[in-house]
N, C-alpha and C positions, 0 to 999 in steps of 0.2 A: 459409139453407144447410143442403141436404136433406143433406148427410154430417157432418155435424157430431157426433153421435152417436156414427154408427160411428167415425170420427176418433178421438176421443174414447179409446173401446174401446181401438183397434187400437194408437194410441199411449199406451194406459199399458201394456199387454202387451208393446211389441216389443222393447224393450231388459234385460227378464226374460227372456224368452224367447232373446233372442242370448246371453245372461251365465248361461245355466242351463246352457249347454254350458263354460262355465271349469271348466279343470283343478282349479282349489281348492274351489271348488263343488258341480260335476255334480249340477246342481238335477235334471237331467234324469232321475237315478235314482229322484227321488219319482215319477215321471208319474203310473204307476201306480198311486200308494196316492191319488193326487191327483184322476186324472178317479170311482173310486168318492168319496172324500170328495165329490165337487163332485155327481156322482147326488144322495147320500143329502139333503146339505142342498138344494138346487135341489127336492125332495119335499118342505120347509116353504117354504122362501120361493119358487118361484115359482109355488104358489096363493097363497097369503098375497096376493102383487104381484097378479093375476088380478084375487082378491076386490075389493082396495083398490080397481085401477082400475073395477071394473065399479058400486062406490057411489058411485065422485068424492072417493075419499079423496084420491086425485092421479089424474094423468092425462099424457098425454105431447103437447108441441105437434107437428105433422105439417110445421112450417117446415123441422125440425131433424131428422128420420128421414125415410129413405128411403119408409115407405109402406105398406110389409107389413107385417102381422100376424097372430103364428098365438096363435086367446083368447085376445084384445084385446090385448096387446104386443107393440108392435115390435121387428122382429127385431131391431133393437139390445140391446132392452133385454134380451132372453133372452144375446144378445154380453156384458153387462154380468155376469150372474149367471157367466162363466167367465174372463174378462177380467180383472174388478179382483181376486176373492180369487184367481185363477195367479199376480197380479203381489204381493197384500198377502205371500201363503203363501212367496213366493221372497223375499222382500224378511225375511220372520220367518228364518227361518232362512239364510240369506249373511250379516244381522247380526249371528248369533251364532257364527255361522263364523268371523267376524273378529274380532270383538271377546267371545272365551270371557269374560272375567276381566271382564265387566259384566255386576255383581252386586248387588246391597243381599240386606240381613238379612230372615227369614222372616218377624220381628215385622212390618217394616212392611206387607212383602207382605198377613199378616191383616187391617193396619188399612185397606187400600190395599181390597181384598176390603169387608169391614164396612163403609167408609166407603159404597161403590159399590152396594150390597146393601141399605145404610138408603134411600140418593138413589132407585134404581131403585123402591124398596117405596113412595116416599114420593111419588112422580111416578107412580106408577099408581094409589095408595089418593085421590090429589084428582083424580085427570085419568079416571074409570074411565067418565064417560058421554063420552070419547073414542076413537076408534074406534084411533088411530096409536099414543096413548101408554100405552093397554089393551092389544094383539098385542107395541107392543116391549117394555116393561119385562117386560112378565109373561114373554116369551121368554128377554130377558137374563137376570132372575130363576132358572131354570131352567137355561140353560145355565151360567151363574158358580156354583151350587153343585153344578153335578156333574162340572166341570173342578176345582173347587176341595177338591172331596170325592176325586176318581180320580186327580187328578197334577197337586200343589200347585207343581209345580216348575214343569213346562207352564207354568201363569196365571199365574204369578209372572214368567217371561221374558217372558209377551206382554205385561206393565204393561208393559217396557221397550220391549218395540220397535212396539205399535201406538202409543206418542208417536211415534216415527219416522213411524208410517204415516199419519200427521194430517197429516205437510206433502202430500204427494201426495193426501191426500184433499180436503181442502181447497180443491188448483188445479184438482180435476179437480168435484169436487162444487159447485164454485163455478162454474163453467162451469155445471153440468146445472139449475141454481136460478137463472142469471139474469146471475151475475157477469160483466160487460166484456160482454153481448151485451145485445140490442133486448130479446127476452125470454125467458120460463124455458121450456128444455128439457123439463125437470119438472116441471108445478104442485103443487102442494100448495092442497087446501081448508084455511083456517086454522079451519075450526069443528070441526074432526076433529085437531086436533096442538096443541100447547101453544101455541102464536102466538110462539112467542122463535126468533128466529135467530140466526144469527153470518152476518153479513157476509148473505151471499141463503139460508143453508144453517140448512135446520128444525133446531132443537137435535137430537129424535128422532135426525136419521140420525148423529150421532156414535154412538151407542146401535147403535142397524142395523148399521154395518159390525163394528161391537165385538162383537155377538153372530154375526153372520157369519164373520167368517177367524175366530174362538176355534171355532166349532161344526167348521169343517174343519180346525183344526189337530188338533183334541180327538181328530175322526176318523180322521184318519193316525194316530196313534199308538196311537189302537187295533188300527188294521189293519196296525200293523206286530210287535204284540205277537202278534196274534192269527192273522193271515195270511201271513204273508210269514218 
C-alpha cells in the first residue's frame, strides 16, 4: 500500500489541526512560534535521519511510500517531522489547558529527571559502539539538562503530557515498525540498536520522540520570551 506512510502522517495531524481553532484552545496563535521551532529542530533531526539512512542504521520500505525522495529520505519522512511534532505539541498545550491543576511535587519531578539522566547515561555508556544509542541518548542527555536548568516547570509538565502522548505514539509508530502489516514501513538494523523492542517498536524510539517534542517545546518557550 503505497499511501500508508502518507496516510499515517495526515491521519496524525488532521484532528489536531482542526481542533487548533477551538475557541478555548486557540492553538493557531502559536503557529508562528511552532513553525520556527520546527525549522530549528529539523536542522538537527533531518541531517541525523539522512546520515543514518545512508549508513543503513534504518531505512524505508518502498512498498509503503510513494517513491519520491529528497536527500535519501521519502517525502513522507519529511512530512513526519512536521505532522508528528505538530500533533504532539498541540496535545501538550491542550492537556495543560484542559487540566490546569494536574500536577505533582517538585521533588518527584527532580527524582524523575535524575532517573532519566541515569538511564540515558547508562544506556549510552554500555552501547557506545552502536550508532542509534550513541546519538539518541547523547542528544537526550543534552536536551534534558538544558531544559532542567532553564525551565523546570516546562519539563515537569512535559513528564505528564508525554505519558499521554505515548498512547498515539504506540499506535502510529507501531504500524510504522510493522504492527498489523506484512512488512515494516521503517526497518531498523539491529546491529546498531539495543535489540530491544516493545511490540515492534525499538526501545530507542521512545527517547527519540521524547527529545524531538521536548526540543520543540523549549524552543517555543524561548521564542515567546525573546522574540514575541
